[in-house]
N, C-alpha and C positions, 0 to 999 in steps of 0.2 A: 418416500414422500414423508412419513412419520419420524425416518431416521434422523431423513435431514432436518425438518422443524426440532426435533430434540439437540439437535446440532448445533446449532442457531441459539438455542434456550440456553445450551451449555456454555458457548462463546460468549453470552451477554452478561452473565453473572461473574463477577471479579474472584469472589471466596469460592463456589462451584468447579470453573475454569482453572483458577492458578494451582488451586488442591488439587485436581485433577492429572493436571499437569506433572507438578511435583511428585506426585505418587508416580507418574509411568517417568519419572526421570529426562523430562522435554522440555524444551524451550527455556531453560534457565537463565540463559543470557539473554534471552529476548525480552522476558517478562515484566512488566512495570512495577517496581518494591519502591518503598519509599525516598532511596537516594538515587532514582532514577534523575537525570537532570533535562532529558527532552524524551518527548513521543513523537514516535514517526509512525504513521498507521494511514490502511487506506483498504480498500479492495485489491485483491492479488491481479498483477500484472499492470499497476497503475503510477510507475516509476517507483515504488519502495526501495526498490536495492539500489535503482542511480542515486536516489537522492542520501541515502545512510551512507553510503561509498564516497559520495563527493562529498560529505561534511568530514568523513575519517580523514578523507585522503589532503583534505584542505588544510585541516587541523596539524596534520603530520608536515605536510610543505611550510607552515609556517612558525612549526617547532612551537606550539601551543599542546597544552594538554588535553589528553583527550579527556571526553564529555562520556556519562553513561548514557547510552541510547538504547530505549526499550520500542521495537519495532517488529515487524513480520510476523506479527500473530492473526493479524488481520481479523481483529474482535471490538466488540463493543466495551466486553472487560477492561480492555487496555483504557479506554478514552475513559471510562467511569472512574476505575483507578486515578487516572493522571489527572482529573477534574476534583476528584475528592480531596487530594492533594496536593493541588494547586500547581501540579507539574506543565510545563511548556508543554502544548499539542500542536502537533501540524497533521493534518487530514489531507491526503491526496485523493484528487478523484481525477476519473476519467470515462468520457462517452459510455456509454453500457455499451452498444455496439461493439468497439474493440477492445473492453475491456472484459466483457465477459465470453467473448469469441475467442479469446487469448487463453483465458479462464480455463474454457473448455478445452481445449486443444493440449493444453499443458498437464492437466488432472486427470481427463480423463472423465470427465462427469457428463451429465445430461444439460441441455440447453435450459430445461425446467431447473433444474437446480440451483445452474450459473444464475438464471433470471431471479430466482427466489433470496437467493444470496446477497444479491446486487441492492436488493430492493429493502431487504432487514438490516442489512448495516444503513444505508445511506439516507433511511427513514428516521433512524436514531441522531444519524450526524445534524440532518435537516433541524431539529431539536434543539440542540446545543452547538449552532454554527456560529452563535455571537460570541460563544465562549473559547473560540479557537482559532487557529488559521487554518483557512482551507485553501489548500493548492491544486490548480489545475496540472494534469498532465503536462501539457505544452509546457507551461510556464515552469514546469521544473526543470523540462529536459532543454528548454532554450536560454533558461537564465536561472539556475537555482540560486545563484548570490542573493539573488531579490528576495528570494524566499528567507534566507539565512536574516537578511537587515528586517525583513518585517519579524524576524523573531526577536530579534535585536530591538527593535521599538515597542513590540506589545509586550514583553515579557522583562523588560529592561536590563537584556543580556548584552554579552559584548563578543560574541561571537566571531573569529576571523571572518572576513567577507572576501574573498579569494576566486576568480572565475580567470582560468586561461585554458587552452588547448592538451594541457600536458596531463591537467587533472581531468578532463573528460576522455583522454585517450587511457590513462590507468583503468577508470570506471568500465569503461566498454571491455577493456582489458580482462577486467577481472572477471564481469560477467559471462565474459564467451567462455572463458578458463572454467569457472563454476560449473557453466552449463554442458560444457563438453566433458566436465568428470562424469558427471551426472546423468547424462541423457546419451552421450557417445555421440554415433551419426544420426540421430532422431532429431536431426535440424527444425522440424517442425515443433518442437516443444524448447528452442531456445527462446530466450528473451529476444534476441534482435531478430528482426524480421529477416526473411528468404523467400525464394522463390517459393518454396515446396510450403513452404507454412502460408504464405498468401492464399497461393490454390486450393487449402482445405479451408482457410478461415473463410472465404468467399461461400462455401457451403452453408457453413455455421451461419452465417450471417443471415444468408437466406430463412434458414428456418428459426433462428431470431426472429427475424421480423413478422414472421407468420404467427409466432405465437401469441396465444390470448393475454398475457402478462406481460408483454415486452413494453408495450406504450406507456404502463405503468414506470417501468425503470427509466424511460426517457422523458417523463415527466417530472419525476424525481430529480434528473441529474438539470433539467433545465432552473427549476425552483433555488437547486443548492448553487449555480452557479452565478444567479443575480447578483448585483452588487449590494 
């Protein structure tokens, strides 16, 4: 419990977290820096990979210049740095039942840790929601182009808006290829749903609902998605 709280505190400080990550030689290409053009962040298993890949593939197909994106740190530090340096920020949010249960399966962590991390991350996001773009998981999966349009409007950008079946096919293929290389036959850890994953997920969801801290995560989610 103490270690998890220390980890959360570490990930909320840009100076400490980025310095620590650089010393370890990790996440260099994911970290928010002064020349970052876009920050995409969110709790794990909330369409982070899908949205980042969709933007990159869209740019490639439109023969547009690549943009420098900070992503996949799943940390408050990224958001704080982006706000300080006026970098466009999109934060993805998914309902806690699905997000936390998928995170628990993929990362072999406890239900309690998953809930605490969800609450800690989105409690801060709620404080700054008016200064960022908040995009729901379902919106990203169904119409990621709409989120790109929101970025263009809010931050006066001109990123290409392109949505077609080929992009989605390429995105899902990339995600599946990465997961196969990382997890092999352990399909329950894949981002894409499977029967095996769904069966395990059912039991974890029951544990989530029974946990005393779970209602707070649901309450926070509802606050975030209110207009």
